[in-house]
Backbone bond lengths (Angstrom), bond angles and torsions (degrees), N, CA, C in turn:
res aa  C-N    CA-C-N  psi(-1)  N-CA   C-N-CA  omega(-1)  CA-C   N-CA-C  phi
1 X - - - 1.480 - - 1.525 108.79 -
2 X 1.330 117.89 129.46 1.448 119.65 -177.99 1.516 111.15 -79.96
3 X 1.333 115.46 168.08 1.463 121.24 -174.03 1.514 111.59 -65.46
4 X 1.364 118.17 -39.09 1.466 120.66 -177.29 1.520 111.37 -64.65
5 X 1.353 118.26 -41.83 1.457 120.55 177.92 1.518 111.49 -64.34
6 X 1.333 116.72 -40.47 1.469 120.14 177.57 1.514 110.84 -62.16
7 X 1.311 116.36 -41.93 1.469 120.29 179.42 1.524 111.53 -61.54
8 X 1.359 116.37 -44.68 1.453 120.05 -178.87 1.526 110.98 -64.53
9 X 1.341 117.91 -38.81 1.459 120.09 -179.78 1.524 111.26 -66.15
10 X 1.330 116.64 -42.90 1.466 120.39 177.82 1.522 110.38 -63.48
11 X 1.339 116.87 -43.32 1.460 120.77 -179.19 1.525 110.99 -63.77
12 X 1.355 116.54 -41.41 1.464 120.08 179.74 1.519 110.80 -64.47
13 X 1.341 117.86 -41.54 1.457 120.71 -179.09 1.520 111.13 -63.59
14 X 1.333 117.29 -44.47 1.458 120.10 179.69 1.527 111.71 -68.51
15 X 1.344 117.23 -34.97 1.462 120.41 177.84 1.521 110.85 -64.30
16 X 1.331 117.53 -45.23 1.466 120.76 -179.86 1.522 111.22 -65.33
17 X 1.336 117.58 -40.77 1.469 120.14 176.48 1.519 111.16 -62.00
18 X 1.330 116.39 -39.28 1.461 120.52 178.80 1.528 111.17 -64.69
19 X 1.358 117.40 -42.10 1.467 120.87 179.82 1.520 111.09 -63.72
20 X 1.341 117.07 -42.91 1.466 120.01 178.66 1.520 110.45 -61.65
21 X 1.328 117.53 -45.56 1.456 121.16 178.65 1.520 111.19 -62.85
22 X 1.335 117.40 -40.39 1.461 121.46 178.99 1.514 110.84 -62.26
23 X 1.338 117.96 -45.00 1.461 121.24 179.21 1.524 110.92 -60.60
24 X 1.352 117.53 -42.31 1.464 120.88 -179.52 1.520 111.06 -63.44
25 X 1.335 117.13 -44.62 1.459 120.77 -179.11 1.521 111.69 -66.08
26 X 1.346 116.84 -43.46 1.457 120.05 179.96 1.510 110.96 -65.94
27 X 1.326 116.98 -41.41 1.461 120.23 -179.65 1.519 111.56 -63.22
28 X 1.350 117.42 -40.63 1.456 120.59 178.34 1.519 111.38 -63.80
29 X 1.320 116.52 -43.54 1.466 120.95 179.68 1.521 111.08 -66.84
30 X 1.344 117.00 -43.35 1.460 120.16 -176.63 1.505 111.61 -67.40
31 X 1.339 117.77 -37.46 1.457 120.04 -179.17 1.520 111.18 -63.77
32 X 1.351 116.94 -32.89 1.456 120.46 -177.55 1.522 112.35 -81.85
33 X 1.349 118.87 -13.61 1.455 120.35 -174.39 1.525 113.69 -118.47
34 X 1.322 118.22 -43.35 1.454 121.11 -173.53 1.525 109.73 -130.89
35 X 1.320 116.83 -162.76 1.454 120.39 -178.35 1.527 110.35 -86.95
36 X 1.328 115.58 136.92 1.457 121.46 -174.30 1.525 109.67 -123.54
37 X 1.347 116.00 127.04 1.456 123.03 -178.83 1.525 110.04 -117.02
38 X 1.323 115.67 159.28 1.464 119.85 159.57 1.519 107.71 -131.85
39 X 1.323 115.68 151.84 1.458 121.81 177.74 1.522 109.21 -136.42
40 X 1.317 116.06 134.75 1.460 123.16 178.99 1.523 107.83 -120.56
41 X 1.337 117.15 131.47 1.467 121.30 -177.30 1.522 110.07 -133.26
42 X 1.332 115.74 140.49 1.454 122.93 176.31 1.523 107.56 -126.62
43 X 1.343 116.34 117.16 1.462 121.81 -174.51 1.525 110.90 -113.46
44 X 1.335 116.12 136.08 1.461 121.95 179.08 1.526 109.50 -120.56
45 X 1.343 116.33 127.28 1.461 121.00 175.17 1.528 108.00 -82.93
46 X 1.325 116.37 114.84 1.457 121.35 -174.75 1.520 112.52 -87.06
47 X 1.342 116.97 -43.94 1.462 122.68 -179.14 1.524 107.97 -143.23
48 X 1.328 117.03 141.37 1.468 120.00 175.23 1.523 109.99 -151.69
49 X 1.340 115.52 132.43 1.454 122.22 170.80 1.528 108.07 -146.04
50 X 1.313 118.31 -167.75 1.464 121.16 -174.99 1.525 112.84 -64.86
51 X 1.328 118.16 -29.65 1.465 121.18 -175.28 1.524 113.70 -108.91
52 X 1.330 118.12 -26.32 1.457 120.53 -171.67 1.521 111.77 -130.35
53 X 1.334 113.61 152.76 1.466 120.98 172.96 1.527 108.08 -147.61
54 X 1.335 116.13 135.93 1.459 121.68 177.56 1.531 108.71 -126.03
55 X 1.337 115.84 131.75 1.461 120.60 -176.01 1.522 110.36 -132.55
56 X 1.316 115.82 155.21 1.456 123.11 172.36 1.521 109.36 -128.61
57 X 1.336 116.73 150.88 1.462 120.52 -176.81 1.515 110.95 -145.59
58 X 1.323 115.97 139.16 1.464 122.93 170.53 1.518 107.65 -116.29
59 X 1.348 117.23 138.73 1.464 119.37 -178.53 1.526 111.53 -146.63
60 X 1.322 113.91 160.55 1.460 122.00 178.56 1.520 108.49 -138.27
61 X 1.343 116.94 131.13 1.461 122.59 -179.88 1.519 109.19 -125.16
62 X 1.332 116.03 138.38 1.464 121.32 -172.88 1.520 110.05 -138.20
63 X 1.322 115.92 132.38 1.467 123.00 172.88 1.520 108.30 -101.60
64 X 1.339 117.40 124.42 1.452 121.45 -175.97 1.526 113.23 -79.33
65 X 1.323 117.13 -32.50 1.457 119.79 -176.10 1.517 111.20 -71.18
66 X 1.327 116.43 162.09 1.464 121.33 175.74 1.520 109.87 -80.34
67 X 1.342 119.50 143.05 1.472 125.69 -5.92 1.515 111.45 -73.96
68 X 1.329 116.63 148.59 1.458 121.26 -176.55 1.528 110.15 -65.44
69 X 1.318 116.99 129.25 1.469 124.60 -175.49 1.513 108.33 -127.57
70 X 1.349 117.33 125.46 1.466 121.89 -179.69 1.517 109.68 -133.65
71 X 1.339 115.08 153.63 1.463 119.55 179.61 1.524 110.52 -149.09
72 X 1.335 115.74 126.86 1.451 122.50 171.84 1.525 108.87 -100.42
73 X 1.341 116.68 144.42 1.453 119.32 -177.92 1.513 113.35 -143.73
74 X 1.329 115.08 152.70 1.461 123.09 175.18 1.518 107.77 -139.30
75 X 1.346 117.55 131.25 1.459 121.62 -173.11 1.522 110.79 -135.93
76 X 1.354 114.34 150.16 1.458 121.76 173.69 1.522 108.30 -137.47
77 X 1.346 116.60 144.93 1.465 120.41 -179.22 1.514 110.51 -149.60
78 X 1.340 115.09 147.40 1.452 122.63 173.14 1.514 109.86 -116.52
79 X 1.331 117.54 135.76 1.465 123.09 -174.42 1.527 109.18 -120.99
80 X 1.323 115.60 124.82 1.477 121.72 174.54 1.527 107.59 -103.11
81 X 1.337 117.00 117.82 1.453 122.76 -176.59 1.528 110.11 -90.17
82 X 1.337 115.12 125.01 1.467 120.82 -179.93 1.527 107.83 -134.18
83 X 1.344 116.80 87.29 1.467 123.03 -178.09 1.521 110.58 54.79
84 X 1.342 118.58 -115.74 1.464 120.27 -179.33 1.531 112.95 -84.13
85 X 1.321 116.97 -3.03 1.465 120.93 -176.92 1.527 110.43 -105.58
86 X 1.333 115.06 151.42 1.458 123.03 167.96 1.523 108.03 -126.36
87 X 1.320 116.34 125.57 1.456 121.90 173.31 1.529 107.05 -102.61
88 X 1.329 116.87 119.53 1.463 121.67 -170.16 1.519 109.70 -124.20
89 X 1.302 116.33 140.51 1.461 121.71 170.58 1.520 107.97 -138.68
90 X 1.325 115.91 146.10 1.455 119.23 -176.73 1.514 111.50 -166.65
91 X 1.322 114.70 -174.98 1.457 121.06 178.64 1.521 109.01 -149.22
92 X 1.339 116.23 137.65 1.454 122.97 177.55 1.523 109.28 -115.54
93 X 1.312 116.35 142.82 1.451 121.20 173.24 1.515 109.65 -122.47
94 X 1.342 117.62 132.38 1.461 121.91 -176.95 1.521 111.20 -132.19
95 X 1.328 114.59 148.42 1.459 120.69 169.04 1.518 107.19 -123.80
96 X 1.330 117.50 117.93 1.459 123.67 -177.36 1.516 109.22 -110.26
97 X 1.335 116.93 132.36 1.459 120.67 179.72 1.527 110.11 -139.78
98 X 1.337 114.43 146.28 1.458 122.58 -173.24 1.524 107.78 -162.47
99 X 1.324 117.16 153.30 1.460 121.41 -175.39 1.526 113.01 -65.39
100 X 1.321 116.95 -37.15 1.458 119.85 -168.97 1.524 113.94 -106.78
101 X 1.326 118.34 15.57 1.463 120.46 177.97 1.520 109.28 -132.11
102 X 1.326 116.10 168.01 1.457 120.80 169.95 1.524 107.67 -76.39
103 X 1.321 116.71 118.75 1.461 120.08 178.38 1.524 109.24 -59.23
104 X 1.325 117.37 145.05 1.455 118.09 -175.55 1.521 112.36 -147.32
105 X 1.328 114.86 156.08 1.462 123.66 172.17 1.525 108.04 -98.54
106 X 1.316 115.08 150.26 1.460 120.53 174.64 1.516 109.79 -134.97
107 X 1.314 117.04 131.25 1.455 123.97 170.88 1.522 106.85 -109.85
108 X 1.335 116.12 127.71 1.464 119.92 -173.07 1.532 111.32 -130.11
109 X 1.330 119.18 82.35 1.475 119.96 171.94 1.534 109.63 -71.77
110 X 1.326 117.08 147.80 1.456 119.94 -176.00 1.526 110.61 -155.08
111 X 1.322 113.89 162.71 1.457 121.27 174.22 1.526 108.41 -141.42
112 X 1.327 116.83 147.72 1.462 119.97 -174.35 1.523 110.62 -148.76
113 X 1.328 114.75 154.61 1.457 123.10 174.04 1.521 108.13 -122.37
114 X 1.333 117.03 121.34 1.454 122.38 178.62 1.530 109.74 -108.29
115 X 1.348 114.66 147.97 1.457 120.19 179.63 1.522 108.45 -140.83
116 X 1.336 116.31 130.06 1.460 122.01 179.43 1.518 108.68 -121.60
117 X 1.340 116.24 127.54 1.463 120.81 -173.64 1.530 109.34 -135.34
118 X 1.349 118.85 127.12 1.470 120.84 178.10 1.530 111.07 -71.08
119 X 1.317 115.88 129.73 1.463 121.07 179.32 1.527 109.84 -89.27
120 X 1.339 115.30 -59.49 1.457 121.16 176.93 1.523 107.36 -153.91
121 X 1.329 116.00 132.84 1.456 119.30 179.93 1.522 111.64 58.96
122 X 1.338 116.39 -125.44 1.460 122.55 -179.61 1.521 113.38 -97.79
123 X 1.321 117.70 9.58 1.466 122.06 178.22 1.525 108.96 -88.15
124 X 1.333 116.23 127.39 1.461 121.48 -175.59 1.518 111.90 -120.35
125 X 1.325 115.28 143.84 1.461 122.76 172.22 1.521 108.24 -94.17
126 X 1.325 117.69 130.94 1.459 122.93 179.87 1.521 109.25 -117.90
127 X 1.339 116.83 135.07 1.459 121.81 176.08 1.528 109.20 -135.01
128 X 1.330 114.99 147.67 1.464 119.98 175.94 1.523 109.85 -145.22
129 X 1.321 115.20 130.02 1.459 122.34 173.55 1.523 106.88 -113.13
130 X 1.321 116.19 124.07 1.470 121.06 -171.02 1.515 110.08 -133.90
131 X 1.338 115.89 136.09 1.463 120.71 172.94 1.519 108.11 -121.24
132 X 1.336 116.04 131.66 1.453 120.56 -178.33 1.523 110.76 -131.12
133 X 1.336 114.41 143.88 1.463 121.58 175.30 1.524 107.52 -103.98
134 X 1.340 116.99 126.60 1.464 120.99 -176.39 1.526 108.95 -110.85
135 X 1.329 115.47 116.57 1.459 122.86 -177.03 1.522 108.53 -114.50
136 X 1.343 116.80 115.75 1.459 122.80 -174.87 1.526 111.24 -107.70
137 X 1.351 115.22 140.44 1.465 121.65 177.32 1.528 108.85 -137.57
138 X 1.318 117.63 118.33 1.465 120.79 178.32 1.518 109.45 -82.14
139 X 1.342 116.46 152.89 1.457 120.66 -179.20 1.528 112.85 -102.45
140 X 1.337 117.66 -10.36 1.456 120.76 -179.22 1.524 110.17 -94.23
141 X 1.333 115.31 155.44 1.465 120.54 179.79 1.528 110.40 -80.47
142 X 1.330 120.38 141.63 1.470 124.63 -8.09 1.531 110.45 -75.09
143 X 1.324 116.86 135.83 1.451 120.99 -178.19 1.522 110.37 -69.25
144 X 1.302 116.44 137.22 1.469 121.46 -179.35 1.527 108.96 -132.58
145 X 1.319 115.51 163.68 1.455 120.09 172.57 1.520 108.33 -143.71
146 X 1.328 114.56 141.87 1.458 121.98 178.27 1.520 107.86 -137.67
147 X 1.338 116.08 160.55 1.456 118.98 178.47 1.520 110.05 -154.63
148 X 1.303 115.61 155.77 1.461 121.53 174.20 1.521 108.62 -161.82
149 X 1.326 116.31 166.81 1.456 122.54 176.67 1.516 110.41 -107.24
150 X 1.319 116.28 150.04 1.464 120.74 -178.97 1.523 109.37 -140.87
151 X 1.333 116.60 133.38 1.454 123.07 177.95 1.528 109.26 -101.16
152 X 1.349 115.87 138.56 1.456 121.23 179.83 1.532 109.43 -131.40
153 X 1.331 115.39 138.47 1.462 120.17 175.83 1.524 108.48 -130.54
154 X 1.338 115.81 127.21 1.463 121.17 -179.72 1.520 109.94 -124.59
155 X 1.337 115.62 139.10 1.460 121.85 175.57 1.522 108.04 -134.80
156 X 1.336 116.11 136.70 1.454 120.24 -178.65 1.519 110.89 -156.06
157 X 1.328 115.61 174.72 1.457 123.32 -178.98 1.522 108.99 -128.13
158 X 1.340 116.37 134.54 1.460 122.19 174.70 1.523 109.46 -98.28
159 X 1.344 116.19 119.03 1.461 121.99 -178.53 1.520 109.18 -115.91
160 X 1.344 119.14 111.53 1.474 120.32 177.72 1.527 110.70 -71.57
161 X 1.338 115.85 137.94 1.468 121.78 178.49 1.526 107.60 -128.32
162 X 1.352 119.61 116.14 1.468 127.61 -3.93 1.529 110.83 -71.23
163 X 1.306 115.78 173.59 1.463 121.10 -172.24 1.525 110.22 -79.93
164 X 1.358 115.21 83.36 1.460 120.32 175.37 1.520 108.61 -156.25
165 X 1.333 116.41 162.58 1.465 121.40 -171.47 1.520 112.82 -64.54
166 X 1.339 118.54 -37.89 1.459 121.21 -175.71 1.524 112.59 -96.00
167 X 1.338 117.57 23.99 1.460 121.02 179.62 1.528 110.23 -64.06
168 X 1.335 116.97 140.23 1.461 121.30 -180.00 1.521 112.35 -92.36
169 X 1.330 117.87 -6.04 1.464 121.92 179.47 1.527 110.43 -115.97
170 X 1.344 115.79 139.84 1.464 122.22 174.27 1.520 109.05 -132.18
171 X 1.325 116.35 133.68 1.460 122.60 173.70 1.522 107.71 -106.16
172 X 1.341 116.90 129.79 1.459 121.17 -174.85 1.537 111.07 -127.78
173 X 1.328 119.21 94.84 1.465 120.51 167.48 1.520 109.85 -77.91
174 X 1.342 117.98 143.25 1.465 119.92 -177.33 1.528 110.49 -153.17
175 X 1.334 114.12 163.58 1.462 122.92 177.42 1.521 107.42 -136.31
176 X 1.336 117.77 138.38 1.459 120.90 -178.77 1.522 110.53 -137.17
177 X 1.347 114.72 133.48 1.456 122.64 174.16 1.524 110.10 -102.93
178 X 1.337 116.26 142.49 1.465 122.67 172.18 1.530 107.57 -117.59
179 X 1.329 117.23 134.50 1.460 121.31 -176.99 1.528 109.27 -124.41
180 X 1.337 116.38 127.94 1.459 120.71 -179.02 1.525 109.34 -157.74
181 X 1.333 116.83 152.88 1.461 121.78 176.56 1.527 112.61 -103.24
182 X 1.339 117.37 -53.96 1.463 121.06 -171.95 1.522 110.85 -128.07
183 X 1.348 118.86 93.89 1.462 120.61 178.24 1.522 111.85 -73.73
184 X 1.333 116.23 164.56 1.457 120.65 173.99 1.524 109.61 -68.79
185 X 1.318 117.23 148.81 1.458 121.08 -174.41 1.518 113.02 -64.13
186 X 1.322 117.95 -32.33 1.466 119.41 -177.43 1.524 112.63 -98.16
187 X 1.329 118.29 7.37 1.459 121.25 176.59 1.521 108.79 -90.54
188 X 1.339 117.53 119.14 1.456 121.41 -172.55 1.528 112.39 -79.51
189 X 1.338 118.19 -36.51 1.453 120.93 -171.99 1.524 109.00 -124.66
190 X 1.290 116.61 92.84 1.461 119.88 -172.54 1.520 113.44 -112.43
191 X 1.306 117.51 -36.80 1.460 122.10 -171.40 1.525 107.88 -127.61
192 X 1.323 118.05 120.97 1.454 117.72 -171.80 1.515 111.87 -155.26
193 X 1.340 114.83 171.91 1.455 124.03 169.13 1.520 107.25 -129.10
194 X 1.322 116.61 133.12 1.458 121.54 -176.46 1.523 110.98 -118.26
195 X 1.341 115.27 139.31 1.462 122.57 171.57 1.525 106.25 -120.90
196 X 1.337 117.87 120.09 1.456 118.61 -172.93 1.514 114.05 -135.17
197 X 1.331 114.46 162.97 1.456 122.34 175.31 1.521 107.48 -139.24
198 X 1.339 116.47 123.29 1.453 122.27 -177.29 1.525 110.12 -120.57
199 X 1.342 116.70 137.47 1.464 122.64 172.94 1.517 107.67 -113.45
200 X 1.339 117.45 129.63 1.458 122.72 -174.33 1.526 108.76 -124.94
201 X 1.329 115.66 124.20 1.466 122.09 176.51 1.526 108.34 -106.96
202 X 1.331 116.57 121.52 1.464 121.89 178.24 1.530 108.77 -103.75
203 X 1.322 116.00 124.61 1.455 121.00 -179.10 1.533 110.72 -88.93
204 X 1.316 116.28 169.32 1.462 120.62 -177.70 1.520 112.29 -64.45
205 X 1.337 118.09 -27.25 1.464 121.35 177.66 1.523 112.70 -85.70
206 X 1.349 117.04 12.10 1.464 124.81 177.77 1.526 113.64 74.07
207 X 1.317 119.21 3.81 1.454 121.05 172.36 1.533 109.02 -76.91
208 X 1.348 116.21 155.98 1.464 119.92 -173.09 1.522 111.15 -133.27
209 X 1.324 115.46 140.73 1.464 123.40 172.44 1.519 107.40 -114.74
210 X 1.344 116.79 126.75 1.469 121.50 -178.04 1.518 109.69 -124.91
211 X 1.313 115.95 140.16 1.458 120.07 170.52 1.519 108.31 -146.11
212 X 1.331 115.35 147.68 1.454 117.83 -175.18 1.519 112.55 -163.43
213 X 1.319 113.40 175.63 1.464 121.49 179.79 1.526 108.47 -133.71
214 X 1.334 116.15 135.00 1.458 121.82 179.85 1.519 110.24 -127.89
215 X 1.317 116.52 131.59 1.454 123.01 172.41 1.518 108.27 -99.25
216 X 1.340 117.52 122.66 1.458 122.62 -174.23 1.530 110.50 -113.27
217 X 1.323 115.48 133.23 1.464 121.90 169.41 1.513 105.75 -114.51
218 X 1.346 118.13 113.72 1.460 119.89 -172.32 1.519 111.11 -130.31
219 X 1.326 113.96 162.68 1.444 122.81 -175.13 1.524 108.86 -131.24
220 X 1.330 117.55 148.34 1.456 120.93 174.22 1.526 109.26 -140.03
221 X 1.325 116.91 -165.75 1.462 120.27 -175.59 1.518 113.17 -75.55
222 X 1.330 118.13 -18.71 1.459 120.27 -169.22 1.523 114.12 -113.78
223 X 1.327 118.40 -16.57 1.458 120.86 179.57 1.519 109.25 -130.17
224 X 1.326 115.10 148.56 1.461 119.07 -178.55 1.520 111.74 -72.92
225 X 1.338 117.62 -40.91 1.457 120.80 -179.58 1.524 109.31 -156.45
226 X 1.339 115.89 138.79 1.456 121.88 173.78 1.520 108.68 -137.00
227 X 1.338 115.45 164.75 1.455 120.65 -176.92 1.526 110.13 -124.29
228 X 1.323 115.89 138.91 1.451 121.32 176.37 1.520 110.16 -136.09
229 X 1.334 115.31 157.62 1.455 121.22 -179.36 1.521 108.36 -134.18
230 X 1.313 116.33 128.96 1.460 121.99 -173.19 1.523 110.15 -121.14
231 X 1.346 116.14 126.60 1.449 121.42 170.99 1.516 108.23 -104.50
232 X 1.327 116.56 126.80 1.462 122.14 -172.81 1.518 110.97 -119.84
233 X 1.346 115.88 140.38 1.450 121.16 170.43 1.517 108.01 -138.76
234 X 1.334 117.43 134.35 1.446 121.68 -177.55 1.519 111.93 -144.47
235 X 1.326 114.66 154.63 1.462 120.23 177.87 1.519 108.37 -134.55
236 X 1.325 117.29 131.69 1.458 122.81 -179.38 1.521 109.43 -121.20
237 X 1.311 116.50 133.88 1.451 120.74 -178.73 1.529 111.77 -143.86
Protein backbone atom coordinates (compact mmCIF):
# COMPACT_ATOMS: atom_id res chain seq x y z
CA UNK A 1 0.00 0.00 0.00
CA UNK A 2 1.49 3.35 -0.97
CA UNK A 3 1.80 6.33 1.36
CA UNK A 4 -0.90 8.44 -0.36
CA UNK A 5 -3.56 5.70 -0.03
CA UNK A 6 -2.66 5.20 3.64
CA UNK A 7 -2.95 8.92 4.25
CA UNK A 8 -6.39 9.10 2.61
CA UNK A 9 -7.68 6.14 4.64
CA UNK A 10 -6.48 7.64 7.92
CA UNK A 11 -7.94 11.04 6.99
CA UNK A 12 -11.30 9.49 6.04
CA UNK A 13 -11.50 7.54 9.31
CA UNK A 14 -10.79 10.60 11.44
CA UNK A 15 -13.22 12.72 9.39
CA UNK A 16 -16.06 10.23 9.87
CA UNK A 17 -15.35 9.95 13.61
CA UNK A 18 -15.39 13.74 13.85
CA UNK A 19 -18.76 13.96 12.01
CA UNK A 20 -20.34 11.36 14.31
CA UNK A 21 -19.07 13.20 17.39
CA UNK A 22 -20.28 16.53 15.98
CA UNK A 23 -23.78 15.15 15.35
CA UNK A 24 -23.97 13.77 18.92
CA UNK A 25 -22.88 17.07 20.48
CA UNK A 26 -25.21 19.17 18.33
CA UNK A 27 -28.15 16.87 18.95
CA UNK A 28 -27.62 17.01 22.72
CA UNK A 29 -27.42 20.80 22.69
CA UNK A 30 -30.39 21.22 20.35
CA UNK A 31 -32.65 18.91 22.34
CA UNK A 32 -32.05 20.98 25.49
CA UNK A 33 -32.73 24.34 23.79
CA UNK A 34 -34.99 24.07 20.73
CA UNK A 35 -37.09 21.55 18.83
CA UNK A 36 -35.37 18.34 17.79
CA UNK A 37 -36.54 16.02 14.98
CA UNK A 38 -35.38 12.81 13.40
CA UNK A 39 -36.36 11.54 9.96
CA UNK A 40 -35.88 8.06 8.50
CA UNK A 41 -36.26 7.43 4.75
CA UNK A 42 -36.15 4.28 2.61
CA UNK A 43 -35.88 4.84 -1.16
CA UNK A 44 -36.37 2.25 -3.91
CA UNK A 45 -35.25 2.76 -7.52
CA UNK A 46 -38.10 1.34 -9.60
CA UNK A 47 -36.90 2.02 -13.17
CA UNK A 48 -33.66 3.44 -14.57
CA UNK A 49 -32.23 3.93 -18.05
CA UNK A 50 -30.16 6.58 -19.86
CA UNK A 51 -33.03 9.10 -20.06
CA UNK A 52 -35.46 8.21 -17.27
CA UNK A 53 -35.52 7.21 -13.62
CA UNK A 54 -38.51 6.43 -11.39
CA UNK A 55 -38.23 6.14 -7.60
CA UNK A 56 -40.46 5.51 -4.60
CA UNK A 57 -39.83 6.46 -0.97
CA UNK A 58 -41.32 5.78 2.45
CA UNK A 59 -40.37 8.03 5.38
CA UNK A 60 -41.14 8.80 9.00
CA UNK A 61 -40.51 12.11 10.81
CA UNK A 62 -40.75 12.63 14.57
CA UNK A 63 -40.57 15.68 16.84
CA UNK A 64 -39.32 14.80 20.33
CA UNK A 65 -40.41 17.94 22.15
CA UNK A 66 -43.93 18.47 23.50
CA UNK A 67 -46.46 18.38 21.98
CA UNK A 68 -45.46 15.13 20.29
CA UNK A 69 -45.61 15.50 16.48
CA UNK A 70 -45.27 12.58 14.03
CA UNK A 71 -45.62 12.19 10.28
CA UNK A 72 -45.72 9.18 7.97
CA UNK A 73 -45.05 9.71 4.27
CA UNK A 74 -45.03 7.96 0.90
CA UNK A 75 -43.57 9.55 -2.25
CA UNK A 76 -43.11 8.81 -5.95
CA UNK A 77 -41.10 10.74 -8.54
CA UNK A 78 -40.10 10.56 -12.19
CA UNK A 79 -36.78 12.03 -13.38
CA UNK A 80 -35.98 13.08 -16.96
CA UNK A 81 -32.19 13.28 -17.46
CA UNK A 82 -30.97 15.99 -19.83
CA UNK A 83 -27.13 16.22 -19.73
CA UNK A 84 -26.31 18.22 -16.58
CA UNK A 85 -29.99 18.88 -15.84
CA UNK A 86 -32.70 16.76 -14.24
CA UNK A 87 -36.35 17.64 -14.74
CA UNK A 88 -38.35 15.99 -11.94
CA UNK A 89 -42.02 15.71 -11.12
CA UNK A 90 -43.61 13.77 -8.30
CA UNK A 91 -46.15 13.61 -5.52
CA UNK A 92 -45.86 13.09 -1.75
CA UNK A 93 -48.57 11.90 0.60
CA UNK A 94 -48.36 12.51 4.37
CA UNK A 95 -50.37 11.79 7.47
CA UNK A 96 -49.52 14.08 10.41
CA UNK A 97 -50.79 13.43 13.93
CA UNK A 98 -50.26 15.17 17.26
CA UNK A 99 -52.05 15.44 20.61
CA UNK A 100 -52.93 19.12 20.43
CA UNK A 101 -53.90 19.59 16.77
CA UNK A 102 -56.45 18.27 14.32
CA UNK A 103 -54.73 15.33 12.64
CA UNK A 104 -54.52 15.86 8.91
CA UNK A 105 -53.58 14.37 5.54
CA UNK A 106 -51.46 16.23 3.04
CA UNK A 107 -51.08 15.64 -0.69
CA UNK A 108 -48.07 17.43 -2.15
CA UNK A 109 -47.59 17.32 -5.95
CA UNK A 110 -44.39 19.07 -7.05
CA UNK A 111 -42.02 19.76 -9.90
CA UNK A 112 -38.32 20.62 -9.79
CA UNK A 113 -35.31 21.46 -11.93
CA UNK A 114 -31.89 20.23 -10.79
CA UNK A 115 -28.53 21.38 -12.12
CA UNK A 116 -25.09 19.89 -11.42
CA UNK A 117 -21.95 21.79 -12.45
CA UNK A 118 -18.26 20.84 -11.87
CA UNK A 119 -16.38 23.57 -10.02
CA UNK A 120 -12.87 22.14 -9.92
CA UNK A 121 -11.72 18.56 -10.29
CA UNK A 122 -14.32 16.23 -8.76
CA UNK A 123 -16.04 18.95 -6.70
CA UNK A 124 -19.53 19.74 -8.00
CA UNK A 125 -22.01 22.54 -7.41
CA UNK A 126 -25.62 21.34 -7.05
CA UNK A 127 -28.72 23.54 -7.39
CA UNK A 128 -32.43 22.77 -7.28
CA UNK A 129 -35.46 24.99 -7.85
CA UNK A 130 -38.68 23.34 -6.70
CA UNK A 131 -42.33 24.35 -6.62
CA UNK A 132 -44.82 22.35 -4.58
CA UNK A 133 -48.57 22.51 -4.05
CA UNK A 134 -49.65 21.61 -0.50
CA UNK A 135 -53.20 20.30 -0.11
CA UNK A 136 -54.37 19.72 3.49
CA UNK A 137 -57.39 17.72 4.69
CA UNK A 138 -58.32 17.40 8.38
CA UNK A 139 -59.94 14.20 9.64
CA UNK A 140 -61.81 15.66 12.62
CA UNK A 141 -65.22 17.32 12.48
CA UNK A 142 -65.87 19.80 11.02
CA UNK A 143 -63.65 18.58 8.19
CA UNK A 144 -61.75 21.33 6.40
CA UNK A 145 -59.27 21.61 3.56
CA UNK A 146 -56.71 24.27 2.74
CA UNK A 147 -54.01 24.62 0.12
CA UNK A 148 -51.15 26.84 -0.94
CA UNK A 149 -48.05 26.83 -3.14
CA UNK A 150 -44.47 27.05 -1.91
CA UNK A 151 -41.22 27.73 -3.78
CA UNK A 152 -37.94 26.18 -2.62
CA UNK A 153 -34.37 26.83 -3.74
CA UNK A 154 -31.42 24.70 -2.63
CA UNK A 155 -27.71 25.12 -3.34
CA UNK A 156 -24.94 22.81 -2.18
CA UNK A 157 -21.51 21.36 -2.94
CA UNK A 158 -20.51 17.71 -3.38
CA UNK A 159 -17.06 16.99 -1.93
CA UNK A 160 -15.60 13.48 -2.54
CA UNK A 161 -13.69 12.04 0.44
CA UNK A 162 -10.90 11.18 -0.30
CA UNK A 163 -10.43 13.54 -3.22
CA UNK A 164 -10.56 11.16 -6.19
CA UNK A 165 -13.02 10.16 -8.91
CA UNK A 166 -13.88 6.69 -7.56
CA UNK A 167 -14.36 7.81 -3.94
CA UNK A 168 -17.19 5.99 -2.15
CA UNK A 169 -17.87 8.87 0.27
CA UNK A 170 -19.37 12.29 -0.49
CA UNK A 171 -19.83 15.20 1.92
CA UNK A 172 -22.58 17.65 0.93
CA UNK A 173 -23.00 20.99 2.74
CA UNK A 174 -26.10 22.86 1.52
CA UNK A 175 -28.44 25.80 2.12
CA UNK A 176 -32.15 25.94 1.25
CA UNK A 177 -34.68 28.78 1.18
CA UNK A 178 -38.46 28.29 1.44
CA UNK A 179 -40.76 31.04 0.12
CA UNK A 180 -44.45 31.35 0.98
CA UNK A 181 -47.11 34.01 1.64
CA UNK A 182 -50.11 32.35 3.32
CA UNK A 183 -49.59 29.00 5.09
CA UNK A 184 -52.43 26.79 6.30
CA UNK A 185 -53.56 27.61 9.83
CA UNK A 186 -52.78 24.17 11.24
CA UNK A 187 -49.42 23.77 9.48
CA UNK A 188 -46.68 24.42 12.05
CA UNK A 189 -43.59 24.60 9.82
CA UNK A 190 -44.29 26.28 6.52
CA UNK A 191 -41.66 28.92 5.81
CA UNK A 192 -38.03 28.32 6.69
CA UNK A 193 -34.32 28.47 5.91
CA UNK A 194 -32.20 25.35 6.29
CA UNK A 195 -28.46 24.87 6.77
CA UNK A 196 -27.43 21.24 6.37
CA UNK A 197 -24.57 18.78 6.12
CA UNK A 198 -25.02 15.35 4.52
CA UNK A 199 -22.62 12.38 4.37
CA UNK A 200 -23.30 9.82 1.62
CA UNK A 201 -21.73 6.36 1.39
CA UNK A 202 -22.01 4.65 -2.00
CA UNK A 203 -21.54 0.88 -2.00
CA UNK A 204 -20.16 -1.25 -4.83
CA UNK A 205 -23.70 -2.42 -5.72
CA UNK A 206 -24.68 1.27 -6.21
CA UNK A 207 -26.85 1.32 -3.07
CA UNK A 208 -26.39 4.37 -0.82
CA UNK A 209 -26.48 5.13 2.90
CA UNK A 210 -27.02 8.79 3.85
CA UNK A 211 -27.00 10.55 7.18
CA UNK A 212 -26.98 14.23 7.98
CA UNK A 213 -27.84 17.12 10.23
CA UNK A 214 -29.95 20.18 9.38
CA UNK A 215 -30.39 23.40 11.33
CA UNK A 216 -33.80 24.95 10.56
CA UNK A 217 -34.98 28.52 11.11
CA UNK A 218 -38.74 28.54 10.49
CA UNK A 219 -41.72 30.82 10.76
CA UNK A 220 -45.45 30.23 11.28
CA UNK A 221 -48.62 32.22 11.92
CA UNK A 222 -48.09 32.62 15.66
CA UNK A 223 -44.35 33.16 16.22
CA UNK A 224 -41.87 35.41 14.49
CA UNK A 225 -39.01 32.89 14.48
CA UNK A 226 -38.32 29.41 15.86
CA UNK A 227 -35.42 26.98 15.60
CA UNK A 228 -35.40 23.27 14.84
CA UNK A 229 -32.73 20.62 14.40
CA UNK A 230 -33.16 17.53 12.24
CA UNK A 231 -31.09 14.35 12.23
CA UNK A 232 -31.62 12.33 9.05
CA UNK A 233 -30.76 8.78 8.03
CA UNK A 234 -31.72 7.22 4.70
CA UNK A 235 -31.03 4.17 2.58
CA UNK A 236 -31.47 3.93 -1.20
CA UNK A 237 -31.43 0.70 -3.16
